[in-house]
N, C-alpha and C positions, 0 to 999 in steps of 0.2 A: 698905096698899100703900106702896111706897117713893116717894121724890121723883121719880125718873125716870118712873115709871108715871103719876104725877099730871100731869107735864108733857104727856104724850101725850094723856091724857084731856081736859085743858084745851084743848089745840090742836084735838082732834077736835070738841069742842063748838063752838069758835069758827068752825070751817070749815063745819060742817053746819047751823048755826043763824045767822040774821042778827043775833041778839042773845041774849046769855046773861046772866042775872041772877046776882047774888052768891048768892042762895038756891039756885039750880039747881046752881051749882058746889059749894056746901057740902054739899048733899044727896048729890050724886054722889060726891064725894071723901071725905066723912065725916071732915073735918078742922076745926080751929078757924078762926075768921076771921083770926086773926093768922098762922097757918100759910099760909092761902090768899093773904093779902096778900104774904107773903114770896115765895111761888112766882110770883105774877104779876109782882112787881118783878124777880125774877131772869130770868124769861122775856123781859120787855121789855128790860131793860138789858144782860143778858149774852148771851142767845140771839138778840136782835134780832127777836123776833116782833112785827110791827106791829099792835097792838091798842090800843084806847083806851076810856075810860069815857065813855058817853053819859049826861050828867046828866039830860036831858029824858026819856029812855026808861028810865033807871035800870038800865043793863046794860052789858056789854062787847061790843064788836064789832071785827072786823078792819078796820083802816083801809085796808089794801092787802095784796095777796098777792105782788106782784112789783114789783121796781124794776130796770129794765133787764133783764139776764139773770139776776138773782138771784131765786130763789124762796124765800119765807119759809115753809118747811115742814120739820118735823123728818123724819129718815129714815123710810122706809116700815116699818121694824120698830123696836120699842123694846127696850131692854136694861135689866136690873136694874143696880144699882151694881156688884155683884160681877162681872157680865158685862162691863161697861165696863172695869173694871180689867184683866180677862183679855185683852180685845181690844187695849187699849192696850199691854199688856206684850208681846203677840204682835207687834204692829206695830213696837215698839222692837227686838225681837229680829231681825225680818226686816231692818230697816235696817242692822244690824251685819253681815249676811251679804252685802249687796248693794254691790259695789264701785263701780258706776257711777251710783248714784242714779237709776235709771230709774223705779222704782216710787214713790219717795218723793214727788215732786211730785203724783202722782195720789192718793195716800192722805192727803196732808197736810190737805186740807179736812175729810175724814172724821175724821181724828185730832183736829183742832182742835175739831170739833163735839162729839166724845165727851168731850174734856177739859172743854169748857164745861158739859157736863151734870153734872159733878161739883161738889161744893161748893167755893167759892172758898177757896183757901188751905190745903186739906188736904194737897196734895203727894203724895197716896197713890199715884197712877199712876206718878209718877217714882220714888218710893221702891220700888214693886214691881219696876219694870224694873231698878233698880240692884241689887236683891237676886238677880236671875237673870243669871248671867254666861255668856257664850259664850267659850270659850278655844280658838280654832282651833290645831291643831298641824300644822306643815308647810304652812301656807297660803302659796301663791305669789302675788306681787303681780300684779294685772291692771291693764292700762291702762284707765282709766275711759272714755276716748273710744271705744276698741275695743269695750268691753262694751256701751256704749249703742248703737253702730251695729249690732252683731250682734243685740241685742234688738229694735231697730227693724226690721231686715230680717226677723227671725223673725215678728214680729207682722204686718208688712205683706206677708208672703209674697213677698219679693224675693230674687233671687240676689245673691251676694256674691263679690267677688274679694278674696282674702287672700294675704298672704305668710306662710308658715308655716315655723317652725323645728322640724325633727325632732331631738329629743334622742337618739333611738336611733342615727340615722345621722350626726348632726352636720351636717346639710345644710339649706339653705333652698330652698323651692319655691314657685312661684306656683300657686294653686288657684282654680278656679271652683267654688263650692259652692252648694247649695240647703239652707239651714238647716231642720231638722226639729224639734228641741227643744234646750233647755238643761237641764243637770243639775248640781245642787250636790252633789258626791260627795266624801266624805272631806276636807272643808274646801277644796275647789277646784272651779272651774267648768269644765264640759266642754260642747262643742257637738256634737250629733249631726247630721250633714249628709250629703246625697248629694254625692259628689265627682264632678264631671263629667270630671276627668282620669282617675281610676281606674275610673269608671263603676260605682260602688258606694257603699254606705254606709260612712262612716268617723266615728271619734270624734276630735275635736280639743281639746286642752287650750287653753282660752282665753288663758292667760298666755303660751303659745308663739306666739300670733298677733302678727305684727309690723306689719301694716298691714291696713286694712279699707276697702273701697269698695263701697257699695251700688249695684247696677245697676238700670236701669229695665227689668227683665225678670222675668217671673213665675217663681216657684220651681218646681222639678221636684217634684211631689207624690209621696210614697211612701206606699203603703197602710199603715194602722195595724198590720195583721197582720204585715207585713214588718218594720216598725220593732220590733215586739215580738220577732220571731224573732231579729233581729240584735243589738239592744241590751239585751234583758231576759231572754232565755232562757238565757244562759250567765253564768258567774261574773264579777262585777266590771265595771268600765267598759271594760276592754280585752277585749271579747268578740268573738263572731262566729258565723256560721252553723254552723261545725263544732262538734259537740256531743259531747264526751267526758265521762266521769263519773269524778271522783276519789273514791277511797275512803280516808278518813283515820281512824286509830285514836288516840284521846287517852287518856292515862293516867287512872286514877281521880281523881288529884289535880286535873288540869286539867279533867276532866269536870264538876266542880262549877260551872264558869263557862260552858264552851262549850255545855253542854247547854241553856243558856238563851239562846244567841245564834242569830240568824238570819243565816246566811252566804249563803243564796239562797232565794227563795220556793219553789222546787221541790226543796229538799233533802229527803233521806230519812235518818232517824237511828234509832239503837237503843242502849239501854243494855245492855251485855254482862254476863253473870253475875259477872265478876270486878270489876265497878264501872267498867270502862273504857267509853268512848263511841265509837261508830262513826258517822261522818258521810259521806254521799255527796252531792257537789255537782256539777252539770253545769258545764262550762267550754269555752271556745273557745281564746282566747289564754291561755297558762299563766303569763305573767310575773307578774301580780298575785297569782295564787293561790300561786305559789312564795314570794313575799314574805310572805304571811300564814302560810304553813306554817313558814317560818324564824322568824317572830316567836314561835312557840310553843316554840321550843328543843327540848329532848329530851323534851317531853311529848306529842309527836305523831309518828306513823309513817305514811308513805305506803304503803298496801297495794297500790293499783292506780290507774292503769295502770302498766305497767313503765316506759314512756317517761318519765312524770312522776317516778317514783321515781328513775330514773337521773339526771334533771336535778337533782333536789334533792341527791342524793349528790354530783354533780359540784360543785355550789356549795359544799357543806360541805367537800369536799376542798380546793378553792381557798382557802377561809377558813382551813383548817388550815395551809396553806403560809404564811399571813401571820403566824402565831403560833409558828413554830418557834423 
């Protein structure tokens, strides 16, 4: 067994027995006396487990289990060394995605405890995290204070008053909203909320929120089925209840990549005899879908509906005017 598992076995013996002899530990762990002594020293000095050697009874016993509000107990589940590296790397990656530092204070004790379980001086966890990079493209700056207040209101189920800038209309508006969920989508944060002004669900770009005030009023709860219908049943973040289906045909060349991509959980696709790829995706608002279609250049054609095809054609014609 690895060192981490030994720590948990030692701790379990100390907690369930008033006294544990050296022989009992050696027989249970099947390690040398030198290895056990190193483990015990590490647990006492690095992990802060309060146990001591009782010379008269010739065994180890916990001297105390709590001091103030601190409990001297390893987490309820144990991890192998490889799993600890994986969890620490994941926590490091999450910290790079979170602009407001809302989660960091809560996971820091857990992260520190996991780091303490690793051998001193290895630096493996930090090296692992450094080798995995996140490079957001087009990430917009979010005001940390706004992010924290929104997350707080979301967790505490409180209504929020915001000042919101609409990029589409170039206008500022005051909104009373009931936060429902937050989504990290395409390197940016979005807030799904019930808008009391519009009397319906809306998606707000967190970076476009100019002020936030948490109100002492319970949030308006929206059923999970309704949230799914509005926010998840159609394409992209700018979706809605209206559900149309776009049929796209990709060239055999582009099909090599697109055939392995998930554009929507409910998409329907088929490889055609000539090697081209046909994809059907549901959508409500078409702005984001049009952007993704244009990114494919001449390797995709909108087959249906006619309205979407006409919009894409119109954008292409306006682009052509720029390059005359």
